[in-house]
C-alpha positions as CSV (number, residue, x, y, z in Angstrom):
1,A,44.4,-78.5,252.1
2,S,42.1,-77.9,249.2
3,S,39.0,-79.4,247.8
4,V,36.8,-79.0,244.8
5,T,33.2,-78.1,245.2
6,N,30.4,-77.8,242.8
7,A,28.0,-76.1,245.1
8,T,25.7,-73.8,243.3
9,L,26.2,-71.2,246.0
10,H,29.8,-71.0,245.4
11,S,31.0,-68.8,242.7
12,E,33.2,-70.1,240.0
13,G,37.0,-69.6,240.7
14,C,39.3,-70.2,243.6
15,Y,39.0,-68.6,247.0
16,F,40.0,-69.0,250.6
17,F,37.3,-70.0,253.0
18,K,37.4,-71.4,256.6
19,G,41.1,-71.8,256.4
20,K,41.0,-73.8,253.3
21,L,41.6,-73.1,249.6
22,W,38.6,-73.7,247.5
23,F,38.1,-74.1,243.8
24,A,34.6,-73.9,242.4
25,E,33.4,-74.9,239.0
26,N,30.0,-73.3,239.0
27,E,29.3,-72.7,235.3
28,Q,26.3,-70.7,236.2
29,N,28.3,-68.1,238.1
30,K,31.3,-68.3,235.8
31,G,33.1,-65.0,235.5
32,H,31.3,-63.3,238.4
33,G,33.9,-63.7,241.1
34,S,33.4,-64.5,244.8
35,S,30.5,-63.8,246.9
36,H,29.7,-62.9,250.6
37,D,32.8,-63.2,252.8
38,R,34.8,-65.4,250.6
39,Q,38.1,-63.9,249.6
40,Q,38.5,-64.4,245.9
41,L,42.1,-65.5,245.0
42,C,41.7,-66.0,241.2
43,M,39.0,-66.0,238.6
44,T,38.7,-66.7,234.9
45,K,37.3,-63.2,234.2
46,G,38.3,-60.1,236.3
47,R,36.1,-57.4,237.3
48,K,35.5,-54.5,234.9
49,H,37.3,-52.0,237.1
50,D,40.4,-54.3,237.1
51,E,40.3,-54.4,233.3
52,D,40.1,-50.6,233.2
53,E,43.0,-50.3,235.6
54,Q,45.0,-52.8,233.5
55,L,44.1,-50.9,230.3
56,E,45.0,-47.6,232.0
57,K,48.3,-49.1,233.1
58,L,48.9,-50.4,229.6
59,V,48.2,-47.0,228.1
60,E,50.5,-45.4,230.6
61,K,53.2,-47.9,229.9
62,Q,52.8,-47.3,226.1
63,A,52.9,-43.6,226.7
64,E,56.0,-44.0,228.8
65,E,57.5,-46.1,226.1
66,K,56.6,-43.4,223.5
67,V,58.2,-40.7,225.7
68,K,61.3,-42.8,226.2
69,Q,61.4,-43.5,222.5
70,A,61.0,-39.8,221.7
71,E,63.6,-38.9,224.3
72,A,65.9,-41.6,222.8
73,K,65.2,-40.2,219.3
74,A,65.8,-36.7,220.5
75,A,69.1,-37.7,222.1
76,A,70.1,-39.6,219.0
77,E,69.2,-36.5,216.9
78,K,71.2,-34.3,219.2
79,R,74.2,-36.6,219.0
80,H,73.8,-36.7,215.2
81,Q,73.7,-32.9,215.1
82,E,76.7,-32.6,217.4
83,E,78.5,-35.1,215.1
84,L,77.6,-33.0,212.1
85,K,78.7,-29.8,213.8
86,K,81.9,-31.4,214.8
87,E,82.4,-32.7,211.2
88,R,81.7,-29.2,209.8
89,E,84.1,-27.7,212.2
90,E,86.8,-30.2,211.3
91,K,86.1,-29.7,207.7
92,K,86.4,-25.9,208.2
93,E,89.6,-26.3,210.1
94,R,91.0,-28.5,207.3
95,A,89.9,-26.0,204.7
96,E,91.5,-23.1,206.7
97,A,94.7,-25.1,207.1
98,K,94.8,-25.9,203.4
99,K,94.1,-22.2,202.6
100,K,96.9,-21.1,204.9
101,E,99.2,-23.7,203.3
102,R,98.4,-22.4,199.8
103,E,98.9,-18.8,201.0
104,E,102.3,-19.8,202.5
105,Q,103.2,-21.5,199.3
106,K,102.2,-18.5,197.3
107,L,104.2,-16.3,199.7
108,Q,107.2,-18.5,199.3
109,K,106.8,-18.5,195.5
110,H,106.7,-14.6,195.5
111,L,109.6,-14.5,197.9
112,D,111.6,-16.8,195.6
113,K,110.5,-14.8,192.6
114,E,111.5,-11.5,194.1
115,E,114.8,-12.9,195.2
116,S,115.5,-14.4,191.8
117,V,114.5,-11.2,189.9
118,V,116.5,-9.0,192.2
119,Q,119.5,-11.3,191.9
120,K,119.1,-11.3,188.1
121,W,118.9,-7.5,188.2
122,E,122.0,-7.2,190.3
123,K,123.8,-9.7,188.0
124,D,122.8,-7.8,184.9
125,E,124.1,-4.6,186.5
126,K,127.5,-6.2,186.7
127,T,127.5,-8.3,183.5
128,V,125.3,-6.7,180.9
129,P,127.2,-3.9,179.0
130,N,125.8,-0.4,179.0
131,I,123.8,0.4,175.9
132,T,124.1,3.6,174.0
133,L,121.3,5.7,172.5
134,Y,121.2,7.9,169.4
135,C,118.2,10.2,169.8
136,F,116.8,12.9,167.5
137,S,113.8,15.2,167.1
138,L,112.2,17.1,164.2
139,M,111.6,20.7,165.1
140,M,109.2,23.1,163.5
141,P,110.9,26.5,163.0
142,F,107.9,28.3,164.7
143,G,105.5,27.8,167.6
144,Y,106.4,26.3,171.0
145,E,109.0,23.7,169.9
146,P,112.2,25.8,169.6
147,A,111.8,27.3,173.2
148,L,110.9,23.9,174.6
149,L,113.9,22.2,173.0
150,Q,116.1,25.0,174.2
151,E,115.0,24.5,177.8
152,Q,115.5,20.7,177.5
153,K,119.1,21.4,176.2
154,L,119.8,23.8,179.1
155,R,118.7,21.1,181.6
156,G,120.2,18.2,179.7
157,V,117.0,16.2,179.5
158,G,115.0,14.6,176.8
159,V,117.1,13.8,173.7
160,Y,119.9,15.8,175.3
161,G,120.2,13.0,177.9
162,C,121.1,10.5,175.3
163,D,124.7,9.4,174.3
164,E,124.4,11.4,171.1
165,S,121.6,13.5,169.9
166,A,120.5,15.7,167.0
167,V,117.7,18.1,166.2
168,F,116.5,18.3,162.6
169,S,114.7,21.0,160.7
170,N,114.5,22.5,157.2
171,T,116.1,25.8,158.3
172,T,118.4,27.2,160.9
173,M,116.4,30.4,161.2
174,L,113.0,30.7,162.9
175,M,110.1,32.2,161.2
176,S,110.5,35.2,163.6
177,G,113.8,35.9,161.9
178,E,115.9,34.8,164.9
179,P,118.4,32.0,164.7
180,S,117.4,28.6,166.1
181,P,118.1,28.4,169.8
182,V,119.5,24.9,169.3
183,E,121.9,23.4,166.8
184,I,120.1,22.2,163.7
185,S,120.9,19.4,161.2
186,L,119.2,20.3,158.0
187,I,116.8,18.2,155.9
188,P,115.7,19.2,152.5
189,G,112.2,20.2,151.5
190,T,109.2,21.7,153.3
191,L,107.8,20.5,156.6
192,A,104.2,21.5,155.7
193,V,101.8,18.6,155.6
194,A,98.1,18.0,154.8
195,Y,95.6,16.5,157.3
196,G,93.3,13.7,156.5
197,G,92.3,10.1,157.1
198,R,89.7,8.8,159.5
199,W,91.1,10.8,162.4
200,M,92.3,13.8,160.5
201,T,95.9,13.1,161.4
202,A,98.9,14.8,159.9
203,L,99.8,13.0,156.7
204,N,103.5,13.5,157.4
205,T,105.0,10.2,156.0
206,G,106.9,12.0,153.3
207,V,108.5,14.4,155.8
208,F,109.6,11.7,158.2
209,N,110.9,9.5,155.4
210,R,113.2,12.4,154.4
211,L,114.1,12.7,158.1
212,W,115.0,9.0,158.4
213,M,117.0,9.1,155.2
214,E,119.1,12.0,156.5
215,V,119.7,10.1,159.8
216,I,120.9,7.2,157.7
217,R,123.0,9.4,155.4
218,L,124.8,11.0,158.4
219,G,125.5,7.5,159.7
220,R,126.0,8.4,163.3
221,Y,123.3,5.9,164.4
222,R,125.6,3.1,163.5
223,Y,127.8,3.8,166.5
224,H,125.0,3.2,169.0
225,D,122.8,0.2,170.1
226,W,119.4,1.8,169.7
227,V,118.0,4.7,167.7
228,V,115.2,6.8,169.2
229,K,113.0,9.4,167.5
230,V,111.3,11.7,170.1
231,D,108.7,14.4,169.6
232,P,109.7,17.7,171.3
233,D,106.6,17.7,173.5
234,A,107.2,14.1,174.8
235,V,108.7,14.0,178.3
236,F,111.4,11.4,177.7
237,F,113.7,9.6,180.2
238,P,116.7,8.1,178.5
239,S,117.9,6.5,181.7
240,R,114.7,4.5,182.0
241,L,115.0,3.4,178.4
242,R,118.6,2.2,178.9
243,E,117.7,0.2,182.0
244,L,114.7,-1.3,180.2
245,M,116.8,-2.4,177.3
246,R,119.5,-3.8,179.6
247,H,117.3,-5.8,181.9
248,K,114.5,-7.1,179.7
249,S,114.5,-9.9,177.1
250,P,114.6,-9.8,174.1
251,Y,116.1,-6.3,174.1
252,N,119.2,-7.4,176.0
253,E,119.9,-10.4,173.9
254,K,123.3,-10.5,172.2
255,Q,122.1,-10.6,168.6
256,V,120.1,-7.4,169.2
257,Q,122.7,-5.3,171.0
258,R,125.8,-3.9,169.2
259,R,128.8,-5.9,170.2
260,I,131.4,-4.8,167.7
261,E,133.1,-1.4,167.4
262,E,132.3,0.6,164.3
263,P,135.4,0.9,162.0
264,K,136.8,4.4,161.8
265,N,137.0,4.1,158.0
266,L,134.2,2.0,156.7
267,K,135.3,0.2,153.6
268,C,132.7,-2.5,153.0
269,G,132.1,-2.6,149.2
270,N,133.7,-5.3,147.1
271,C,136.4,-7.7,148.0
272,R,139.9,-6.6,146.9
273,L,141.2,-10.2,146.6
274,K,142.5,-11.0,143.1
275,G,139.9,-12.9,141.2
276,K,137.2,-12.1,143.8
277,E,136.7,-8.4,142.9
278,Y,133.1,-9.0,141.8
279,E,132.1,-10.4,145.2
280,T,131.0,-8.2,148.0
281,C,132.7,-7.9,151.4
282,A,129.4,-9.0,153.1
283,S,129.3,-12.2,151.1
284,H,132.8,-13.1,152.3
285,V,131.9,-12.3,155.9
286,R,128.9,-14.6,155.7
287,L,131.0,-17.4,154.2
288,W,133.2,-17.3,157.3
289,Q,130.1,-17.4,159.4
290,Q,128.9,-20.5,157.6
291,E,132.2,-22.1,158.6
292,G,131.2,-21.7,162.2
293,H,132.9,-18.3,163.1
294,T,131.2,-15.6,165.1
295,C,130.3,-12.3,163.4
296,K,133.2,-10.6,165.2
297,K,135.7,-13.3,164.1
298,A,134.3,-13.3,160.5
299,L,134.8,-9.6,160.3
300,E,138.4,-9.9,161.5
301,L,139.2,-12.6,159.0
302,T,137.7,-10.6,156.1
303,S,139.6,-7.5,157.1
304,R,143.0,-9.2,156.4
305,D,144.8,-7.6,153.5
306,P,145.2,-9.4,150.2
307,P,146.3,-12.0,149.3
308,T,145.2,-13.4,152.6
309,D,141.6,-12.1,152.4
310,C,139.5,-9.3,151.0
311,G,140.9,-6.4,153.1
312,C,137.4,-5.1,154.0
313,D,136.6,-2.9,157.0
314,C,133.0,-3.7,157.7
315,D,130.7,-3.5,160.7
316,D,128.2,-6.1,161.9
317,F,125.7,-5.0,159.2
318,A,127.7,-7.3,156.9
319,C,127.0,-10.3,159.2
320,D,124.0,-12.6,159.0
321,L,122.3,-12.0,162.3
322,P,118.7,-13.2,162.3
323,G,116.4,-11.5,164.8
324,S,118.8,-8.6,165.4
325,A,116.5,-6.1,163.6
326,M,113.8,-5.1,166.1
327,Y,111.5,-2.1,166.9
328,L,109.2,-1.5,169.8
329,N,105.5,-1.1,169.5
330,N,104.4,1.4,172.2
331,C,100.6,1.3,172.0
332,Q,97.9,-1.4,172.0
333,W,96.5,0.2,168.9
334,G,99.8,0.2,167.0
335,L,102.9,2.3,167.0
336,H,102.5,5.9,168.0
337,G,104.9,8.6,166.9
338,P,105.8,10.5,170.1
339,I,108.6,8.0,170.7
340,E,109.9,5.4,168.2
341,V,112.6,3.0,169.3
342,L,114.5,0.9,166.7
343,S,117.6,-1.2,166.9
344,R,120.4,0.1,164.7
345,R,120.0,-2.9,162.4
346,A,116.2,-2.2,162.1
347,V,117.1,1.3,160.8
348,A,119.5,-0.1,158.2
349,T,116.8,-2.6,157.2
350,Y,114.3,0.2,156.8
351,A,116.7,2.2,154.7
352,A,117.4,-0.8,152.4
353,G,113.8,-2.0,152.2
354,L,112.0,1.3,151.9
355,P,111.4,0.8,148.1
356,K,109.4,-2.3,149.0
357,C,107.0,-0.1,151.0
358,V,106.2,2.3,148.2
359,G,102.8,0.8,147.8
360,L,101.9,1.7,151.4
361,L,102.2,5.5,150.5
362,E,98.8,5.5,148.9
363,H,97.1,5.1,152.3
364,P,96.2,8.3,154.3
365,W,98.4,7.4,157.2
366,G,100.6,9.3,159.6
367,E,104.3,8.5,159.6
368,D,104.0,6.2,162.7
369,K,101.5,3.9,161.1
370,F,103.5,3.8,157.8
371,L,106.7,2.9,159.7
372,D,104.8,0.3,161.7
373,Q,103.4,-1.4,158.6
374,C,106.6,-1.0,156.5
375,M,108.7,-2.7,159.3
376,Q,106.3,-5.6,159.4
377,E,106.4,-5.8,155.6
378,L,110.2,-6.0,155.8
379,G,110.1,-8.8,158.4
380,V,111.6,-6.7,161.2
381,T,110.8,-8.1,164.7
382,R,108.0,-6.2,166.4
383,A,108.2,-6.2,170.2
384,N,105.2,-4.9,172.2
385,E,106.4,-2.7,175.0
386,Y,103.5,-0.7,176.4
387,S,105.6,0.7,179.3
388,L,107.4,2.8,176.7
389,L,104.7,5.5,176.4
390,S,101.9,7.0,178.4
391,E,99.8,9.1,176.0
392,T,96.3,10.5,175.8
393,A,95.9,9.3,172.2
394,C,96.6,5.7,173.4
395,G,93.6,5.9,175.9
396,E,95.7,6.8,178.9
397,E,96.0,9.8,181.3
398,P,99.7,10.6,181.4
399,A,99.4,13.5,183.9
400,P,100.7,13.8,186.6
401,C,103.4,11.4,185.3
402,G,103.8,9.2,188.4
403,T,104.1,5.9,186.5
404,S,107.1,3.9,185.3
405,N,106.8,4.8,181.6
406,V,109.8,5.9,179.6
407,A,107.9,8.8,178.0
408,F,104.8,10.9,178.6
409,H,102.9,12.8,175.9
410,P,101.8,15.6,175.2
411,F,103.2,18.4,177.2
412,K,103.6,21.4,174.9
413,S,104.5,24.2,177.3
414,I,107.7,24.6,179.3
415,Q,105.7,24.7,182.5
416,S,103.6,21.6,181.9
417,Y,106.6,19.7,180.5
418,F,108.8,20.2,183.5
419,T,106.0,19.8,186.0
420,C,105.5,16.3,184.5
421,Y,109.3,15.8,184.5
422,E,109.8,16.8,188.1
423,Y,106.8,14.7,189.3
424,A,108.0,11.7,187.5
425,N,111.5,12.1,188.9
426,K,110.2,12.4,192.5
427,Y,107.3,9.9,192.5
428,G,107.6,7.8,189.3
429,Q,108.9,4.2,189.7
430,G,110.8,3.9,186.5
431,P,112.5,0.9,184.9
432,A,115.9,2.4,186.0
433,S,115.1,1.3,189.6
434,P,115.3,-2.2,191.0
435,P,112.1,-4.2,190.3
436,M,109.0,-4.0,192.5
437,F,106.0,-6.4,192.6
438,P,102.7,-4.6,192.2
439,D,100.7,-7.8,192.4
440,L,101.5,-8.1,196.1
441,D,99.2,-5.4,197.6
442,A,98.4,-6.2,201.2
443,H,97.2,-2.6,201.8
444,G,94.3,-3.1,199.3
445,D,95.1,0.3,197.8
446,G,96.0,-0.9,194.4
447,V,99.6,-0.1,194.9
448,G,102.0,-3.0,195.5
449,D,104.8,-2.3,197.9
450,G,106.8,-5.3,197.1
451,M,108.4,-7.0,200.2
452,G,106.8,-4.5,202.6
453,D,103.3,-5.6,201.5
454,I,104.3,-9.3,201.7
455,M,105.6,-8.9,205.3
456,M,102.4,-7.0,206.3
457,K,100.3,-9.8,205.1
458,Y,102.5,-12.5,206.6
459,P,104.0,-11.0,209.7
460,E,105.1,-14.3,211.0
461,H,107.6,-14.5,208.2
462,S,110.9,-12.7,208.3
463,I,113.8,-12.3,206.0
């Protein structure tokens, strides 16, 4: 039961008294709670300490919520960092997998390249005809050159390792009064030269032009694929040159190499066919070429006796063979004279075109630069082949001669010459050997070991 009282003694609010629930509306005591032994059950305004407790609880709750929010934020941040870490690891794994894939592709590419190059080398060994070399040197009849050439001849090296060789000088007697220790082909005139120009080089163009003219007059070069002029103090490996010319383009292309035997009795002047006597044999050979015949076939047709044809015995010089005249440039700064390599047709072009180069004689050049410039003036193909020569004057250190070059220069004493020669024979990787791949250097020593280096880097692969 409950009742409502307005007694002034009763505090405002609801309370339990004498077994009954009371509710007082005493405006005077409003907000002050119960009094005496009345148990207050509710009131419109709590006591101050209750408000403090409630406020404290609210602050505690807010603090707890902030802690929970901070913990949740920290947990979310931790999860985010873990996700980022996982993403970075996955990205790294993908990059490593991609890198490994690229390396494997690169390996396969090199393996394919090595296999194809070796296969080509082996094929060339079986199919490309051997080339022949006509080599010669100019010897001064005094100083170190006679003895050095004599030792080369005794050992069969240098120019004496070529298919045919010759040594030229202007006398068969040395200045000491003794005969030359090697066989001499004579050239007219003095070998003395002046020195001048920017680098005070030997102005020897005149001497070497006389030398080339004698080579051309003798005509023995026509029976070989390539003509090589070598200085006596150049350590020269004919076998390396042969293999270089056999296995590398454009030197091994058919139009450069000699493919027709030289006639024993060359008769290649004017046509002997009646009414055609004013026409040259070469013009008839080229007429047959224009009708679709090869050089060899055109020469055979022209060689038939009258009245069938001209009755000419010509070699391939009578043919029109564009690009067959070629010489090798052996230095980044231009042709250097220790070794000069010309195709047989380039020599013939030089002989026929020398009058066009007369204007170049006014320059204070050595014979090598004159030859280089004259060849270009005559339209002879110039092929850069820097593996041909290792020379001090070309900014290199030829000693101890352990590289793959065809020639090393200068080595003026017998001891230094053959020390270089023996070291090159023992350690040098020359063009005469099967190809290696120096770009594959797993050892990091700057020396590529070909397949061995590849297999060290990629041991999981096998051949």
